[in-house]
N, C-alpha and C positions, 0 to 999 in steps of 0.2 A: 610461605609464612611459617614461622616457627611455632610449634605447639607451646601453649602457655602453661606455666607451672606457678602455683602460689605456695610459698613456704611460710608457715605461720608458727609463732611461739607466743606465749603469754607476755613475756617481758623481752625488751630488745637485747638485754645482756646475753640471753640464750643464743640468739642469732649471731651476735657479735663474737662471742667466745666459742660456742660449740660448733658453728658451721663456717669457721674461717677458711676462706678459699673455695669452699664447696659451691657456693652460689655463683661465683665467677666461673668455675668449671662448668656448671650446668648451663650458664648463659651462652656458652659456645654452641649449644644445641637447642636450647629452649628460650622462650621469653619468660624471664623470671620476675616475679613480684614478691617482695618480702614484707610480711605483715606482723605487727606486734603492737603493744602499747607504745606510746610516745616516749622519747628519751634521747639523750645525746648519742647513745650507742646505735640507734636506728640511723642517724645521719652518718655515722662512721661506716655502717654496713653499706649504705648507698655509695659512699665514696670508694671504699676498699674493693667492693665486689662489682661495682659498675652495674647495679640493678636498680629498678624502681622500688620504692618503699611506700608503705601506707600505714599510718598510725590509727589504730582502733583501740580505745581504752578497754582493758580487761583486768580483772582482779584475780590475784592468786588464791585468795580465800573465798569462802562461800558468800555471795552477795546477790541474792535473787533478782532484784530490780536492775542492778548494773549488768548482771549476766544476760538478762533479757534484752536490754538495750544493745549490748555487744553482739548478741545473736542476730538481731534485726539489722545492724550495720553490716555484719558479715554477709547476710543474705543479699542485701543491696549491692555490696561489693562484688560478690560472686556472680550475681545476675548481670551486672555491668561488664565484668571482665571476661566471663564465659571461659574459664580455664579448662584444659583437659585433665589436669592433675591438681589436687589440693593435698599437700603433705604437711601434717601437723606434728608438733613437738611440744612436750610439756602437757600436764593434765587438763588444765582449764581450756587452753587453746585447742587441745584435741577434742574435747567434748563439744565446744561451741562450733569449731570449724567443721567437724564431721557432720553435725546436725545441719548446719547451714548448707554444706556441700550436697548433702542428700536431698534437702528440700529443693535446691537449685538444679538437681540432677547432674551434678558434675560426674563424669563417667568413672574417673579414677580417684579414689579417696583413700589416702595412705595415712596411717597414724603410727608414729614411733613411740613405743612405751619405754620410758627411761626409769628412774627410780620410783618404785611403787610405794605408796604411803600406806595402803590398807593392811598389808601383812603385819605392820608394827602398831596398829591401833586395835581397839576393841569396841564393843557395844554399838550404839546407834551410829556413831561416826564411821566405824568400819563398814557397816551396812550401807550407809549413804555413799561412801567412796566406791564400794563394790558395784552399787547400782549405776553410778555415773560411768564407771569403766565399762560395764556391760552395755550401756547405751552407746558409748563411743564405738565399741566393737560392732554393734548392730548397724551403725550408720556407715562404717568404713567398708571398703572393698578389699583392702590389703593391710594386714596387721604385721608390724615389725617390732618385736621386742629387741632391745639393743644388746641383750646378752642371754646366755643360757639360763642363768638364775632368774631373770625376769620372766622368761618363758615358762620355767617351772612353776613360779608363783601364779601366773595367769592360769595355768592348767590346774594347779592344786586348789585354787579357789573357784574353779569352774566359771571363769569370767566369760569364756567363749568356747564353743566346740569347733570353731573354724580353724583353719591352718594358721600357724604362727611362724613367720619367715624370718630367720636370722640372715643378715646381710654380711657376707665375709665371715670373719671370726668374731664379729660383734663390735660394738661401739658405734657412735654416730658419725664420726669424721676421721677416724684413724689418727695417726701422729705424723707430723711433718718432721722427718728425721734429719733434714738439713738444718732446720731451725732449732730444734731441741738437741743440741750437740755442744760439746765443750770447745767451741771455737776460740781462737786467741782473743777476740774482742770480748766474748762472754767471760772468759777467765780474767781479763783485765778488770772488768766491772766487779767480778766476784771478789777480787782482792780487797775491795773497799769494805766488804762485810766479813771477810775471813778473819778468824781469831785463832791463830796457832799458839800453843798446841791444844787449844780448846776443841773438844768434840761437840759438833753442832747437830742437834736434831731439828728438822724442819717440818712444819705443817703449812699447807697452802689450802685455803678454802674459807667458807663462811665460819665465823667464830660463834657457833651456836651449839645448843645442847645436843642436837641430833648428830653432829659431827664428832661427838665424844670429847669435846673440849674440856668439860669438867673432869673427866677421867684423866685426860692427858696432862692437864696442869697439876692435878693432885699427885699423879705419879712422878712428874718431873720435880716438883718441889721437894718431895721425899728423896728422890734420886740425887738431887743436887747437894743435899746435906751430907751424902756419903762420897760423892764424886764431884768435887768442887771445880774440876776442869771441864765441865760440860755446860752447854747452854741450849735454850730452846728458842727458835726463830718462828714467829707466827706471822704469816702473810695472809691478810684478809680482813674483812670488816665484821663488826657485830651486827646482829639483827635483833635488837632489844624488843621490838614490838611483836615479832613473829615467833621467835624461839630463843629467849634469853638464856645466858649462862647464869650460874649462881653468883650472888654478890661477892662471895669469897673468891671465886675463880676470876671475876673481873678485877678485883683488887690485886690479886697476884700478877695478872697480866700487865697491869699498869705500873706496879711498884716493885716487883721482884727484880733484883739486879741482874739475874741470869736469864730472864725472859725478855726477848726483844720483840716488841710489837711493831710490825712494819706497816700495818694498815693495808689498804688495797693497792696493788701494784699491777700496772699494765704489762710489764715484762717480768716474769718470775724466774727466768733462767739464771740470772746472777745469784739469786738466793739459793736455788737448787745446787748450783755449781760450788757455792761456798759451804754447803752442808756436807756432813758425813753419812747421814741416814735420813730417811723420810718416814714420818709417822702419821698414820691416817686411821684413827680409831672410831670411824663412823658407825652409826647404828644401821643405816640403810643407804643403799646406792642402787643405781641401775648398772652403769659401767663407767666408773669415774675416770675422766680424762687425765686428772692430775696424777694418777698412778702411772699411766702411760708416759706422761711427761717426765716424772721423776725417774722412771726406769730408763727412758731414753737418755737422760743425763747421767746415767751410770750409778744411781743411788740404790742401795739395798733398802727395802721397804718393810715396815711393820704395819700390817693391816688387820682388820677384823674379818672374821669368817662370815662374810655377807656377799650378796650378789655382786658380781663384777670384780670386786677385790680378790675373791678366791678363784677367779678365772684368769686374771692377769698374773697373780703371784702364785708360784708353786712353792709350797712350804719347804724351806730348807734349801731351795735352789736359788731364787732371786729375791727372797725375802722370808719373813716369818709371819704366819697367820695366827692370830689370837682370838679368844672369844670377845664379843662386844660387851659393853657395860661392865668391864672387869678391870678396874684400876690396878688391882694387885698383880694380875697377870701381865698387864702392860708394864708396870714397874719392874717386874722380874726380867722381862724381855729386854727392856732398855738397859738394865744392869748387865745382861749378857752381852750386849753390844759393846759396852764400855770395858768389860773385863776380858773380852775375846777379840782382839784386833784381827786375828786370822779369820774368824767367822765373818766379820764385816767385809774383809777383803775378798773372801770366797763368794759371798752373796753379790757383792758389787761387780765382780768379774762377769757374772751371768746376767746382770740387769739389762744392759742395752741389747745384747744379742737376742734375748727373749722378745723384746719389743720389735726389733728389726724383722725378725722371722714371721711374726704374726699380725702386726698392726700398722704396716706401712700405709700411709694415707693414700698413695696412688692406687694401691690394690683395692682399697675399700671404695674409692671413687669409681673405679671401673665396674665394680660389682653393683653399685647404686645406679650407674648409667644403664647397665644391662637390665636391671629391674624396671626402670622407666620405659626402656625400649620394648621390653616384653609386654608390659601392661598396655602400651599404646598399640602394639601389633595385635593384641588380643581383641581390641575394639573392632578391627576390620574383618575378623574371622566370622 
């Protein structure tokens, strides 16, 4: 009988996007159950990965009563399934799953820390977030920060004194280098969006304040007044209830003739292939997949000096690193891309090789498989 592994995230989109192919790979060796809140993406995970799924409602924000109900449901599920491993992803799922797994005496309890919220907050909210992360660590048996920057923050804020294990060179799932490539089919699709001789900056992600969208739109509107042959392509959706952009930013996105709002897209490759540069001025990240994807598609990147981004991008080699929250610096850097084609060409030439060397998905999967095997072997010692 195969050992049983439960993988859990707060929302199904995380399982669908962040763990693509990984659950199917694990199912070769383990019986895998994927758990998250309900949603269309959870059904897609079941079909694509060939694993069982279970929907348990969980809230991303603080909701004491709903959190308690979710905890009880997880305890019931773990008691019924009796897994050898529970491996959680995202903050709320991590807290609830690690608590439930400890109560049920699941022997191997792994939590992967992605983008941390508390370093960018203050006051009572920061203290509450620190306390919940400390509780997550106390309940887990194996702690996995997805990048060196995340590990540094966990150590700097004294979240735990226990070992923090990086898997491979970091990231949750690595990059599928065959999929994220400029294949003939992708390039044919890209021609639909390509506007020569227009220079296209591309952003992919949630259109929210924390991703630096206000700064990006402000910098671009100013830039476009000087360089009329440029445009900005935004791929992603708004989250007006959780983290809205300013009304001025929203108006520019919908009305500015050089800003192309594409909404949510299942396949982002044509948009990356149609672009000349990728811009990602986020305030906080863990280890952003989209930077790996843009790099694999050969795009030079402008990123902020935050966790993950400053690990993937080497300043002046495969991209440019700028300060977060700085629209002026972003504007000047984008100006530099437009006025120096040679710089863009030089950065682009190093973009894909950097990703190939360090973040091949097959390498990370093998490292994860080894972690699981070692943890299970330790149970019998």
